[in-house]
TORFI-439981 format. One record per residue: residue number from 1; residue in one letter; x, y, z of N, C-alpha, C, CB in turn. Coordinates in Angstrom, 2 decimals. Glycine has a CB too. Example, Ala and Ser with C-alpha at 12.3 -4.5 7.8 and 13.67 -1.06 7.14 Angstrom:
# TORFI-439981
<rolo 1; a; <13.19; -5.69; 7.80>; <12.30; -4.50; 7.80>; <13.20; -3.30; 7.80>; <11.31; -4.47; 9.05>>
<rolo 2; s; <12.85; -2.25; 7.08>; <13.67; -1.06; 7.14>; <12.90; 0.03; 7.87>; <14.08; -0.60; 5.72>>
This chain:
# TORFI-439981
<rolo 1; m; <-19.44; -7.16; -0.95>; <-18.81; -7.09; -2.24>; <-20.20; -6.85; -3.26>; <-17.84; -8.61; -2.57>>
<rolo 2; s; <-19.71; -6.00; -4.49>; <-20.47; -5.46; -5.43>; <-19.84; -5.63; -6.55>; <-20.80; -4.22; -5.23>>
<rolo 3; h; <-20.76; -6.09; -7.73>; <-20.21; -6.28; -9.07>; <-20.68; -4.88; -9.75>; <-20.81; -7.72; -9.86>>
<rolo 4; g; <-19.75; -4.64; -10.65>; <-19.87; -3.56; -11.35>; <-20.86; -3.13; -12.60>; <-18.79; -3.49; -11.65>>
<rolo 5; r; <-20.59; -1.90; -13.04>; <-21.29; -1.43; -14.17>; <-20.52; -1.96; -15.31>; <-21.45; 0.10; -14.20>>
<rolo 6; p; <-21.22; -1.59; -16.47>; <-20.43; -1.92; -17.81>; <-19.11; -1.50; -17.76>; <-21.01; -1.28; -19.05>>
<rolo 7; v; <-18.22; -2.30; -18.23>; <-16.49; -2.16; -18.27>; <-16.27; -0.67; -18.99>; <-15.61; -3.59; -19.38>>
<rolo 8; p; <-15.43; 0.23; -18.29>; <-15.01; 1.31; -18.87>; <-14.27; 1.16; -20.20>; <-14.27; 1.93; -17.98>>
<rolo 9; q; <-14.01; 2.21; -21.13>; <-13.24; 1.90; -22.19>; <-11.72; 1.45; -21.71>; <-13.25; 3.11; -23.13>>
<rolo 10; r; <-11.20; 2.06; -21.06>; <-9.98; 1.63; -20.31>; <-10.21; 1.14; -19.07>; <-9.06; 2.65; -20.13>>
<rolo 11; d; <-10.04; -0.26; -18.97>; <-10.60; -0.99; -17.70>; <-9.39; -1.08; -16.79>; <-11.26; -2.55; -18.02>>
<rolo 12; h; <-8.86; -0.24; -16.34>; <-7.93; -0.21; -15.36>; <-7.54; 1.13; -14.97>; <-6.87; -0.93; -15.74>>
<rolo 13; p; <-6.82; 1.48; -13.67>; <-6.63; 2.61; -13.27>; <-5.67; 3.60; -13.88>; <-6.40; 2.42; -12.20>>
<rolo 14; g; <-4.61; 3.04; -14.62>; <-3.57; 3.57; -15.13>; <-2.39; 4.26; -14.11>; <-4.14; 4.48; -16.03>>
<rolo 15; v; <-2.16; 3.34; -12.98>; <-1.23; 3.74; -12.22>; <0.14; 3.73; -12.77>; <-1.31; 3.08; -11.17>>
<rolo 16; i; <1.04; 4.87; -12.05>; <2.26; 5.14; -12.81>; <3.47; 3.92; -12.70>; <2.83; 6.56; -12.25>>
<rolo 17; a; <3.29; 3.11; -11.81>; <4.21; 1.81; -11.63>; <3.55; 1.04; -10.66>; <5.74; 2.08; -11.13>>
<rolo 18; p; <4.13; -0.46; -10.82>; <3.48; -1.24; -9.52>; <3.90; -0.69; -8.18>; <3.91; -2.82; -9.50>>
<rolo 19; p; <2.62; -0.52; -7.33>; <2.94; 0.08; -6.11>; <4.28; -0.56; -5.36>; <1.68; -0.05; -5.25>>
<rolo 20; p; <4.36; -1.96; -5.35>; <5.64; -2.63; -4.35>; <6.83; -2.01; -4.93>; <5.86; -4.47; -4.39>>
<rolo 21; l; <7.06; -1.66; -6.29>; <8.33; -1.13; -6.70>; <8.42; 0.23; -6.30>; <8.57; -1.26; -8.13>>
<rolo 22; i; <7.43; 1.12; -6.18>; <7.58; 2.42; -5.56>; <7.98; 2.38; -4.18>; <6.40; 3.16; -5.64>>
<rolo 23; f; <7.44; 1.54; -3.39>; <8.02; 1.55; -1.86>; <9.24; 0.85; -2.13>; <7.06; 0.75; -0.61>>
<rolo 24; l; <9.73; -0.18; -2.74>; <10.95; -0.58; -2.79>; <11.99; 0.56; -3.36>; <10.90; -1.80; -3.56>>
<rolo 25; g; <11.72; 1.28; -4.30>; <12.57; 2.26; -4.73>; <12.93; 3.33; -3.75>; <12.03; 2.80; -5.81>>
<rolo 26; f; <11.91; 3.81; -3.03>; <12.11; 4.70; -1.98>; <13.04; 4.20; -0.91>; <10.84; 5.03; -1.43>>
<rolo 27; l; <12.62; 2.67; -0.61>; <13.42; 2.09; 0.48>; <14.92; 2.06; 0.24>; <12.97; 0.71; 0.73>>
<rolo 28; l; <15.20; 1.67; -0.94>; <16.52; 1.26; -1.39>; <17.21; 2.70; -1.70>; <16.43; 0.19; -2.75>>
<rolo 29; l; <16.52; 3.62; -2.00>; <17.01; 5.01; -2.24>; <17.67; 5.62; -0.95>; <15.81; 5.93; -2.72>>
<rolo 30; g; <16.68; 5.69; 0.16>; <16.99; 6.20; 1.31>; <18.28; 5.34; 1.97>; <15.69; 6.21; 2.13>>
<rolo 31; w; <18.03; 3.94; 1.89>; <19.20; 3.13; 2.45>; <20.57; 3.46; 1.82>; <18.94; 1.60; 2.24>>
<rolo 32; g; <20.61; 3.64; 0.50>; <21.72; 3.68; -0.44>; <22.37; 5.01; -0.17>; <21.27; 3.52; -1.96>>
<rolo 33; l; <21.27; 6.08; 0.12>; <22.09; 7.28; 0.29>; <22.47; 7.26; 1.79>; <21.31; 8.66; -0.15>>
<rolo 34; g; <21.91; 6.60; 2.50>; <22.35; 6.51; 3.85>; <23.83; 5.98; 3.97>; <21.40; 5.60; 4.61>>
<rolo 35; e; <23.95; 4.86; 3.32>; <25.36; 4.19; 3.00>; <26.27; 5.27; 2.56>; <25.29; 3.04; 1.82>>
<rolo 36; v; <25.94; 5.91; 1.50>; <27.22; 6.88; 0.85>; <27.31; 7.77; 1.72>; <27.07; 7.63; -0.60>>
<rolo 37; i; <26.41; 8.38; 2.57>; <26.90; 9.53; 3.45>; <27.24; 9.19; 5.00>; <25.78; 10.64; 3.45>>
<rolo 38; a; <27.17; 7.60; 4.99>; <27.62; 7.17; 6.30>; <26.80; 7.65; 7.49>; <28.99; 7.58; 6.47>>
<rolo 39; e; <25.41; 7.53; 7.24>; <24.47; 8.07; 8.43>; <24.77; 7.43; 9.83>; <22.89; 7.75; 8.08>>
<rolo 40; p; <24.45; 8.06; 10.68>; <24.66; 7.40; 12.26>; <23.96; 6.14; 12.58>; <24.14; 8.38; 13.41>>
<rolo 41; g; <22.81; 5.89; 11.91>; <21.71; 4.91; 12.31>; <20.86; 5.30; 13.23>; <22.17; 3.76; 12.78>>
<rolo 42; l; <19.76; 4.44; 13.68>; <18.82; 4.87; 14.58>; <19.05; 5.06; 16.01>; <17.90; 4.11; 14.47>>
<rolo 43; g; <20.27; 4.42; 16.39>; <20.52; 4.52; 17.78>; <19.96; 3.31; 18.83>; <19.92; 5.85; 18.15>>
<rolo 44; l; <19.05; 2.42; 18.12>; <18.55; 1.35; 18.87>; <19.37; 0.25; 19.20>; <17.54; 0.86; 18.27>>
<rolo 45; a; <19.09; -0.46; 20.20>; <20.13; -1.73; 20.45>; <19.69; -2.84; 19.60>; <20.17; -2.29; 22.04>>
<rolo 46; d; <20.70; -3.43; 19.11>; <20.41; -4.45; 17.93>; <19.09; -5.37; 18.35>; <21.86; -5.52; 17.67>>
<rolo 47; t; <18.97; -5.84; 19.45>; <17.91; -6.72; 19.88>; <16.59; -6.03; 19.49>; <17.99; -7.02; 21.43>>
<rolo 48; l; <16.47; -4.78; 20.05>; <15.25; -3.95; 20.04>; <14.88; -3.68; 18.52>; <15.49; -2.54; 20.87>>
<rolo 49; r; <16.02; -3.20; 17.82>; <15.93; -3.03; 16.21>; <15.40; -4.12; 15.45>; <17.26; -2.81; 15.59>>
<rolo 50; r; <16.15; -5.35; 15.66>; <15.50; -6.54; 15.14>; <14.12; -7.11; 15.40>; <16.24; -7.42; 15.43>>
<rolo 51; g; <13.75; -6.82; 16.82>; <12.50; -7.08; 17.21>; <11.41; -6.24; 16.58>; <12.48; -6.96; 18.55>>
<rolo 52; l; <11.71; -4.97; 16.52>; <10.87; -3.88; 15.59>; <10.62; -4.34; 14.18>; <11.67; -2.45; 15.44>>
<rolo 53; a; <11.94; -4.71; 13.54>; <11.95; -4.90; 12.36>; <10.82; -6.11; 12.11>; <13.37; -5.13; 11.95>>
<rolo 54; v; <11.16; -7.29; 12.71>; <10.47; -8.46; 12.50>; <8.91; -8.22; 12.72>; <11.04; -9.55; 13.43>>
<rolo 55; a; <8.73; -7.33; 13.73>; <7.32; -7.02; 14.15>; <6.63; -6.31; 12.92>; <7.28; -6.05; 15.51>>
<rolo 56; g; <7.23; -5.37; 12.43>; <6.91; -4.55; 11.35>; <6.43; -5.45; 10.08>; <8.15; -3.66; 11.02>>
<rolo 57; l; <7.57; -6.49; 9.75>; <7.41; -7.40; 8.61>; <6.15; -8.21; 8.87>; <8.68; -8.33; 8.41>>
<rolo 58; l; <6.06; -8.75; 10.03>; <4.88; -9.57; 10.17>; <3.65; -9.02; 10.17>; <4.93; -10.23; 11.23>>
<rolo 59; v; <3.45; -7.85; 10.84>; <2.24; -7.13; 10.65>; <1.84; -6.51; 9.27>; <2.28; -6.13; 11.57>>
<rolo 60; g; <2.86; -5.89; 8.76>; <2.49; -5.33; 7.31>; <2.32; -6.51; 6.34>; <3.69; -4.32; 6.70>>
<rolo 61; l; <3.04; -7.72; 6.28>; <2.68; -8.74; 5.26>; <1.30; -9.45; 5.78>; <3.96; -9.86; 5.06>>
<rolo 62; g; <1.14; -9.53; 7.14>; <-0.18; -10.14; 7.22>; <-1.28; -9.36; 6.74>; <-0.46; -10.47; 8.52>>
<rolo 63; i; <-1.34; -7.93; 6.97>; <-2.45; -7.12; 6.65>; <-2.58; -7.18; 4.97>; <-2.22; -5.58; 7.28>>
<rolo 64; e; <-1.22; -7.23; 4.19>; <-1.29; -7.55; 3.03>; <-1.92; -8.82; 2.44>; <-0.24; -7.46; 2.77>>
<rolo 65; g; <-1.40; -9.91; 3.15>; <-2.06; -11.13; 2.87>; <-3.58; -11.40; 2.94>; <-1.53; -11.95; 3.64>>
<rolo 66; w; <-4.02; -10.65; 4.18>; <-5.26; -10.72; 4.41>; <-6.25; -9.95; 3.23>; <-5.39; -10.20; 5.78>>
<rolo 67; a; <-5.73; -8.85; 2.90>; <-6.23; -7.91; 2.05>; <-6.34; -8.53; 0.54>; <-5.31; -6.65; 2.13>>
<rolo 68; a; <-5.33; -9.12; 0.26>; <-5.16; -9.66; -1.13>; <-6.06; -11.10; -1.19>; <-3.44; -9.92; -1.47>>
<rolo 69; g; <-6.04; -11.88; -0.06>; <-6.87; -13.07; 0.10>; <-8.35; -12.63; -0.10>; <-6.64; -13.75; 1.56>>
<rolo 70; l; <-8.81; -11.54; 0.42>; <-10.22; -11.10; 0.19>; <-10.34; -10.85; -1.48>; <-10.56; -9.62; 1.14>>
<rolo 71; f; <-9.46; -10.18; -1.98>; <-9.58; -9.95; -3.28>; <-9.58; -11.34; -4.32>; <-8.47; -9.00; -3.55>>
<rolo 72; r; <-8.73; -12.21; -3.75>; <-8.79; -13.37; -4.53>; <-10.19; -14.38; -4.26>; <-7.43; -14.12; -4.20>>
<rolo 73; r; <-10.75; -14.25; -3.08>; <-11.96; -14.75; -2.93>; <-13.14; -14.04; -3.75>; <-12.19; -14.73; -1.55>>
<rolo 74; a; <-12.95; -12.91; -3.85>; <-13.97; -12.28; -4.74>; <-13.70; -12.33; -6.20>; <-14.13; -10.89; -4.39>>
<rolo 75; r; <-12.75; -12.80; -6.43>; <-11.94; -13.10; -8.02>; <-11.86; -12.13; -8.72>; <-12.54; -14.04; -9.01>>
<rolo 76; t; <-11.26; -11.10; -7.96>; <-10.90; -9.83; -8.72>; <-9.40; -9.63; -8.37>; <-11.84; -8.47; -8.28>>
<rolo 77; a; <-8.91; -8.82; -9.45>; <-7.40; -8.61; -9.71>; <-6.85; -7.94; -8.18>; <-7.14; -7.44; -11.21>>
<rolo 78; v; <-5.88; -8.32; -7.74>; <-4.83; -7.58; -6.77>; <-4.21; -6.66; -7.47>; <-3.74; -8.43; -6.12>>
<rolo 79; q; <-3.55; -6.85; -8.62>; <-2.87; -5.88; -9.36>; <-3.47; -4.67; -9.85>; <-2.40; -6.43; -10.34>>
<rolo 80; p; <-3.17; -3.37; -9.62>; <-3.79; -2.32; -10.23>; <-3.65; -2.07; -11.73>; <-3.38; -1.26; -9.58>>
<rolo 81; w; <-3.24; -2.74; -12.39>; <-3.05; -2.74; -13.83>; <-3.93; -3.59; -14.44>; <-1.76; -3.07; -14.22>>
<rolo 82; k; <-4.76; -4.47; -13.67>; <-5.60; -5.21; -14.37>; <-7.13; -4.67; -13.96>; <-5.30; -6.76; -14.06>>
<rolo 83; p; <-8.17; -5.25; -14.54>; <-9.57; -4.77; -14.22>; <-10.17; -5.28; -12.94>; <-10.49; -5.13; -15.31>>
<rolo 84; s; <-10.78; -4.31; -12.27>; <-11.52; -4.77; -11.05>; <-12.93; -5.49; -11.65>; <-11.84; -3.38; -9.94>>
<rolo 85; t; <-13.25; -6.50; -10.97>; <-14.60; -7.04; -11.27>; <-15.45; -7.12; -9.95>; <-14.48; -8.49; -11.96>>
<rolo 86; a; <-14.93; -6.86; -9.09>; <-15.65; -6.76; -7.81>; <-15.12; -5.65; -6.96>; <-15.57; -8.06; -7.06>>
<rolo 87; l; <-16.25; -5.13; -5.98>; <-15.96; -4.18; -4.99>; <-15.74; -4.93; -3.73>; <-17.05; -3.15; -4.87>>
<rolo 88; v; <-14.55; -4.81; -3.18>; <-14.45; -5.65; -1.86>; <-14.58; -4.65; -0.63>; <-12.96; -6.50; -1.77>>
<rolo 89; t; <-15.44; -4.74; 0.35>; <-15.83; -3.71; 1.24>; <-15.97; -4.35; 2.41>; <-17.00; -2.97; 0.88>>
<rolo 90; t; <-15.62; -5.70; 2.80>; <-15.75; -6.56; 4.10>; <-14.37; -6.71; 4.55>; <-16.46; -8.03; 3.89>>
<rolo 91; g; <-14.20; -7.24; 5.77>; <-12.82; -7.67; 6.50>; <-12.27; -6.45; 6.69>; <-11.76; -8.64; 5.70>>
<rolo 92; i; <-10.87; -6.45; 6.19>; <-10.03; -5.09; 6.50>; <-10.62; -4.10; 5.75>; <-8.46; -5.13; 6.13>>
<rolo 93; y; <-11.33; -4.18; 4.55>; <-11.58; -3.37; 3.71>; <-12.60; -2.35; 4.45>; <-12.03; -4.07; 2.51>>
<rolo 94; g; <-13.32; -2.86; 5.60>; <-14.32; -2.06; 6.27>; <-13.72; -1.24; 7.17>; <-15.32; -2.80; 6.92>>
<rolo 95; l; <-12.38; -1.22; 7.35>; <-11.48; -0.44; 8.30>; <-10.82; 0.61; 7.39>; <-10.34; -1.40; 9.08>>
<rolo 96; t; <-10.22; 0.21; 6.43>; <-9.49; 1.15; 5.55>; <-9.65; 0.72; 4.04>; <-7.94; 1.19; 5.95>>
<rolo 97; r; <-9.58; 1.63; 3.01>; <-9.83; 1.41; 1.71>; <-8.61; 1.11; 1.11>; <-10.48; 2.47; 1.11>>
<rolo 98; n; <-7.37; 1.11; 1.76>; <-6.21; 0.80; 1.18>; <-5.34; 0.00; 2.17>; <-5.57; 2.01; 0.70>>
<rolo 99; p; <-5.67; -1.14; 2.32>; <-5.03; -1.89; 3.32>; <-3.72; -2.62; 2.80>; <-6.02; -2.89; 3.87>>
<rolo 100; i; <-3.67; -2.71; 1.56>; <-2.50; -3.40; 0.80>; <-1.41; -2.28; 1.01>; <-2.84; -3.77; -0.95>>
<rolo 101; y; <-1.86; -1.04; 0.74>; <-0.80; -0.01; 0.91>; <-0.44; 0.32; 2.16>; <-1.13; 1.14; 0.35>>
<rolo 102; l; <-1.33; 0.07; 3.26>; <-1.06; 0.19; 4.64>; <-0.04; -0.83; 4.94>; <-2.28; 0.03; 5.49>>
<rolo 103; g; <-0.29; -1.98; 4.61>; <0.61; -3.22; 4.69>; <1.99; -2.81; 4.25>; <0.08; -4.43; 3.76>>
<rolo 104; f; <2.27; -2.35; 3.06>; <3.31; -1.98; 2.34>; <4.14; -1.10; 3.21>; <2.90; -1.36; 1.10>>
<rolo 105; a; <3.33; 0.03; 3.78>; <3.86; 0.89; 4.58>; <4.60; 0.71; 5.88>; <3.02; 1.52; 4.77>>
<rolo 106; i; <3.93; -0.34; 6.56>; <4.42; -0.89; 7.61>; <5.52; -1.94; 7.43>; <3.41; -1.35; 8.27>>
<rolo 107; t; <5.31; -2.69; 6.25>; <6.53; -3.49; 5.81>; <7.69; -2.74; 5.65>; <6.33; -4.17; 4.56>>
<rolo 108; y; <7.50; -1.42; 5.10>; <8.79; -0.49; 4.68>; <9.32; 0.02; 5.88>; <8.46; 0.79; 3.69>>
<rolo 109; v; <8.26; 0.19; 7.01>; <9.00; 0.60; 8.28>; <9.85; -0.30; 9.02>; <8.12; 1.00; 9.19>>
<rolo 110; g; <9.28; -1.65; 8.77>; <10.13; -2.81; 9.46>; <11.39; -2.92; 8.76>; <9.42; -4.25; 9.44>>
<rolo 111; l; <11.44; -3.04; 7.27>; <12.48; -2.87; 6.57>; <13.54; -1.85; 6.74>; <12.06; -2.79; 5.57>>
<rolo 112; a; <13.11; -0.60; 6.99>; <13.95; 0.54; 7.23>; <14.68; 0.58; 8.55>; <13.16; 1.70; 7.11>>
<rolo 113; i; <13.78; 0.03; 9.60>; <14.36; -0.16; 11.13>; <15.31; -1.36; 10.88>; <13.08; -0.55; 12.44>>
<rolo 114; g; <15.24; -2.45; 10.16>; <16.16; -3.72; 10.08>; <17.47; -3.20; 9.61>; <15.60; -4.92; 9.05>>
<rolo 115; l; <17.15; -2.31; 8.53>; <18.53; -1.74; 7.75>; <19.15; -0.47; 8.58>; <18.13; -1.17; 6.04>>
<rolo 116; d; <18.48; -0.23; 9.88>; <19.19; 0.67; 10.63>; <19.36; 2.10; 9.74>; <20.60; -0.03; 11.02>>
<rolo 117; s; <18.26; 2.50; 9.20>; <18.32; 3.64; 8.27>; <17.52; 4.70; 8.37>; <18.15; 3.27; 7.13>>
<rolo 118; p; <17.78; 5.73; 9.29>; <16.82; 6.78; 9.23>; <16.35; 7.60; 8.19>; <17.13; 7.50; 9.93>>
<rolo 119; l; <17.30; 7.61; 7.16>; <16.97; 8.29; 5.79>; <15.87; 7.50; 5.20>; <18.25; 8.34; 4.74>>
<rolo 120; a; <15.85; 6.19; 5.10>; <14.92; 5.48; 4.45>; <13.55; 5.66; 5.29>; <15.41; 4.01; 4.30>>
<rolo 121; l; <13.58; 5.79; 6.55>; <12.22; 6.04; 7.58>; <11.98; 7.58; 6.90>; <12.62; 6.04; 9.72>>
<rolo 122; i; <12.51; 8.53; 6.66>; <12.13; 10.06; 6.16>; <11.78; 9.79; 4.98>; <13.24; 11.24; 6.15>>
<rolo 123; l; <12.24; 9.02; 4.18>; <11.87; 8.95; 2.84>; <10.28; 8.17; 2.63>; <13.12; 8.14; 2.08>>
<rolo 124; l; <9.87; 7.43; 3.51>; <8.48; 6.89; 3.51>; <7.56; 8.10; 3.41>; <8.16; 6.01; 4.85>>
<rolo 125; i; <7.65; 9.34; 3.86>; <6.87; 10.27; 3.54>; <6.62; 10.60; 2.21>; <7.22; 11.19; 4.09>>
<rolo 126; p; <7.68; 11.01; 1.33>; <7.32; 11.34; 0.10>; <7.10; 10.24; -0.85>; <8.20; 12.16; -0.35>>
<rolo 127; c; <7.31; 8.99; -0.41>; <6.80; 7.69; -1.16>; <5.17; 7.68; -0.81>; <7.66; 6.14; -0.55>>
<rolo 128; l; <4.71; 8.00; 0.33>; <3.42; 7.98; 0.57>; <2.67; 9.08; -0.28>; <3.24; 8.12; 2.01>>
<rolo 129; v; <3.37; 10.18; -0.43>; <2.76; 11.33; -1.30>; <2.79; 10.78; -2.79>; <3.67; 12.82; -1.17>>
<rolo 130; v; <3.69; 10.19; -3.11>; <3.70; 9.70; -4.67>; <2.62; 8.57; -4.75>; <5.29; 9.06; -5.20>>
<rolo 131; v; <2.51; 7.61; -3.69>; <1.47; 6.58; -3.89>; <0.18; 7.26; -3.90>; <1.49; 5.47; -2.81>>
<rolo 132; d; <-0.04; 8.34; -2.71>; <-1.28; 8.85; -2.95>; <-1.68; 9.45; -4.20>; <-1.48; 9.67; -2.10>>
<rolo 133; r; <-0.91; 10.40; -4.66>; <-1.20; 11.08; -5.91>; <-1.18; 10.19; -7.24>; <-0.20; 12.18; -6.05>>
<rolo 134; f; <-0.32; 9.50; -7.43>; <-0.19; 8.72; -8.78>; <-0.77; 7.32; -8.63>; <1.35; 8.59; -9.26>>
<rolo 135; v; <-1.15; 6.78; -7.52>; <-1.58; 5.44; -7.54>; <-3.00; 5.32; -7.00>; <-0.63; 4.60; -6.77>>
<rolo 136; i; <-3.36; 5.94; -5.66>; <-4.59; 5.93; -5.19>; <-5.45; 6.79; -5.58>; <-4.59; 5.98; -4.08>>
<rolo 137; r; <-5.06; 7.92; -5.98>; <-6.36; 8.74; -6.72>; <-6.63; 8.33; -8.08>; <-6.12; 10.34; -6.85>>
<rolo 138; r; <-5.72; 7.91; -8.69>; <-6.27; 7.13; -9.96>; <-7.16; 5.86; -9.96>; <-5.17; 6.72; -10.68>>
<rolo 139; e; <-6.86; 5.21; -8.95>; <-7.41; 4.02; -8.54>; <-9.04; 4.34; -8.08>; <-6.45; 3.40; -7.33>>
<rolo 140; e; <-9.06; 5.46; -7.23>; <-10.30; 5.83; -6.77>; <-11.13; 6.36; -7.88>; <-10.16; 6.77; -5.70>>
<rolo 141; r; <-10.36; 7.17; -8.99>; <-11.19; 7.73; -10.00>; <-11.76; 6.41; -10.75>; <-10.34; 8.79; -11.00>>
<rolo 142; y; <-10.96; 5.45; -11.06>; <-11.27; 4.24; -11.85>; <-12.34; 3.39; -11.06>; <-9.92; 3.38; -12.12>>
<rolo 143; l; <-12.53; 3.24; -9.76>; <-13.30; 2.58; -9.07>; <-14.74; 3.38; -9.02>; <-12.63; 2.34; -7.79>>
<rolo 144; q; <-14.75; 4.55; -8.87>; <-16.02; 5.36; -9.12>; <-16.55; 5.04; -10.43>; <-15.78; 6.87; -9.04>>
<rolo 145; a; <-15.74; 5.06; -11.30>; <-16.34; 5.12; -12.77>; <-17.00; 3.50; -12.91>; <-14.95; 5.52; -14.11>>
<rolo 146; r; <-16.21; 2.81; -12.22>; <-16.39; 1.21; -12.69>; <-17.57; 0.55; -11.61>; <-14.66; 0.22; -12.51>>
<rolo 147; f; <-17.64; 1.37; -10.46>; <-18.95; 0.81; -9.46>; <-19.84; 2.07; -8.90>; <-18.30; -0.10; -7.94>>
<rolo 148; g; <-19.57; 3.39; -9.65>; <-20.58; 4.22; -9.22>; <-21.13; 4.60; -7.96>; <-21.38; 3.89; -9.69>>
<rolo 149; a; <-22.28; 4.38; -7.73>; <-23.01; 4.79; -6.17>; <-22.45; 3.83; -5.19>; <-24.84; 4.62; -6.09>>
<rolo 150; d; <-22.09; 2.56; -5.61>; <-21.71; 1.45; -4.70>; <-20.46; 2.22; -4.00>; <-21.30; -0.11; -5.55>>
<rolo 151; y; <-19.35; 2.38; -4.89>; <-18.18; 2.92; -4.44>; <-18.28; 4.30; -3.84>; <-17.29; 2.91; -5.49>>
<rolo 152; d; <-19.09; 5.06; -4.27>; <-19.38; 6.22; -3.39>; <-19.78; 6.08; -2.03>; <-20.31; 6.93; -3.92>>
<rolo 153; r; <-20.84; 5.11; -1.71>; <-21.15; 4.95; -0.48>; <-20.10; 4.25; 0.50>; <-22.32; 4.30; -0.53>>
<rolo 154; y; <-19.23; 3.68; -0.30>; <-18.13; 2.53; 0.35>; <-17.08; 3.78; 0.94>; <-17.21; 1.18; -1.10>>
<rolo 155; r; <-16.79; 4.85; -0.01>; <-15.88; 5.84; 0.23>; <-16.28; 6.76; 1.42>; <-15.71; 6.60; -1.00>>
<rolo 156; q; <-17.54; 6.93; 1.39>; <-18.03; 7.84; 2.38>; <-18.01; 7.09; 3.98>; <-19.60; 8.29; 1.88>>
<rolo 157; r; <-18.27; 6.05; 3.90>; <-18.26; 5.04; 5.08>; <-16.80; 4.59; 5.54>; <-19.07; 3.72; 4.65>>
<rolo 158; v; <-15.95; 4.46; 4.66>; <-14.65; 3.84; 5.11>; <-13.57; 4.87; 4.70>; <-14.36; 2.35; 4.42>>
<rolo 159; r; <-12.43; 5.26; 5.82>; <-11.48; 6.11; 5.33>; <-10.53; 5.58; 4.58>; <-10.93; 6.74; 6.22>>
<rolo 160; r; <-9.67; 6.35; 3.78>; <-8.61; 5.94; 2.97>; <-7.40; 5.15; 3.77>; <-8.09; 7.20; 2.29>>
<rolo 161; w; <-6.89; 5.65; 4.79>; <-5.94; 5.01; 5.52>; <-6.39; 4.28; 6.79>; <-4.99; 5.94; 5.82>>
<rolo 162; l; <-6.79; 4.98; 7.78>; <-7.20; 4.39; 8.93>; <-8.34; 5.47; 9.73>; <-5.81; 4.05; 9.79>>
C-alpha cells in the first residue's frame, strides 16, 4: 500500500457511470432482447445450469468482497467517483489490477447462465470493452497522476485482468 502525492485538481477518475450499473445494463439488455426474440436458451440441463450459476455468483462475489475489503482496510474509497487515498497492491491486487471488475464479470456470467440467456453472455464482450475504455483507462490515468512512480511500478508488475 502506498500513499499518494498531492491531490490532483479533480480528485477522481471521471468514469462514465458506476461500473455495477454498466454490467447490470448489459445483462438486462441481453436478457430482455433474448426474451423478445424468444432465444432458445443455453441448452444446459437445469441442475447443471443452476450449479454453474451459483458457482459464478459465489466466485464473483467472493472476489469482489475480498478486493473491496482490502480497500476498506487501507481506508480508501471503493467507489471510482471518490478520491483514492491509498494504492492497494497486496492480496488479490497482486494478481490483477482490476479484481472488482473481474468479480463483476464472473458474477455477470453466473447471472446470464442462471437466466439461460446466450445473448446476455454474448453482450459481456461489448460490456467489457465499455468498462475497459470508459472506466479502467480513466482510472489508470487518475492513479498514475495520483501515485506516480509507485503506480507505474505496480502496473508493470501486475496484469490488468489476469
